[in-house]
C-alpha positions as CSV (number, residue, x, y, z in Angstrom):
1,M,99.3,117.1,130.9
2,K,100.1,116.6,127.1
3,R,98.7,112.9,126.1
4,T,101.4,110.4,124.6
5,Y,99.8,110.0,121.0
6,Q,99.9,113.0,119.0
7,P,98.2,112.5,115.7
8,N,100.4,113.3,112.9
9,N,99.8,111.7,109.4
10,K,103.5,112.7,108.1
11,R,105.2,111.2,111.2
12,R,103.0,108.2,110.8
13,I,104.1,107.8,107.5
14,K,107.8,108.0,108.1
15,K,107.5,105.9,110.7
16,L,105.3,103.1,109.5
17,G,105.3,103.5,105.7
18,F,106.6,100.9,103.0
19,M,109.7,102.8,102.5
20,A,110.4,102.6,106.3
21,R,109.4,98.9,106.7
22,N,111.4,97.9,103.7
23,K,114.6,99.5,105.2
24,S,115.1,96.8,108.4
25,V,115.4,93.4,108.2
26,G,112.3,93.2,110.9
27,G,110.4,95.5,108.6
28,K,110.9,93.1,105.6
29,N,109.6,90.5,108.1
30,V,106.4,92.6,108.4
31,L,105.7,92.8,105.3
32,K,106.6,89.4,104.4
33,S,103.8,88.2,107.3
34,R,101.4,90.6,106.4
35,R,101.5,89.0,102.5
36,A,101.5,85.9,103.6
37,K,98.3,86.2,105.9
38,G,96.4,88.0,102.7
39,R,96.0,91.6,104.4
40,K,94.6,94.2,102.3
41,S,96.6,96.7,103.4
42,L,100.2,96.1,103.9
43,T,101.4,99.5,105.3
44,V,99.9,102.8,106.6
45,S,101.1,104.4,103.3
46,E,98.6,102.8,101.0
47,E,95.9,103.5,103.3
48,Y,97.0,107.2,102.7
49,K,97.3,107.1,99.3
50,L,93.5,105.9,99.0
51,L,92.7,108.8,100.7
52,R,94.4,111.3,98.7
53,K,92.8,109.7,95.7
54,K,89.3,110.2,97.4
55,Q,90.2,113.8,98.3
56,T,91.2,114.6,94.5
57,K,88.3,112.6,93.2
58,N,86.0,115.2,94.8
59,I,87.9,118.2,93.9
60,R,87.5,117.3,90.4
């Protein structure tokens, strides 16, 4: 039987990324509360950007 969580970065960013959070009122509240708490990363997409930067650094 297939399990519930099947990891996929594209899907993860589309659902939990900055643009997705900014679209809805609830998402905006999430961003606001994370900013107020002083979180280093607000959303998944920021984490993904850092990963991409590291990958491109290694290529050059």
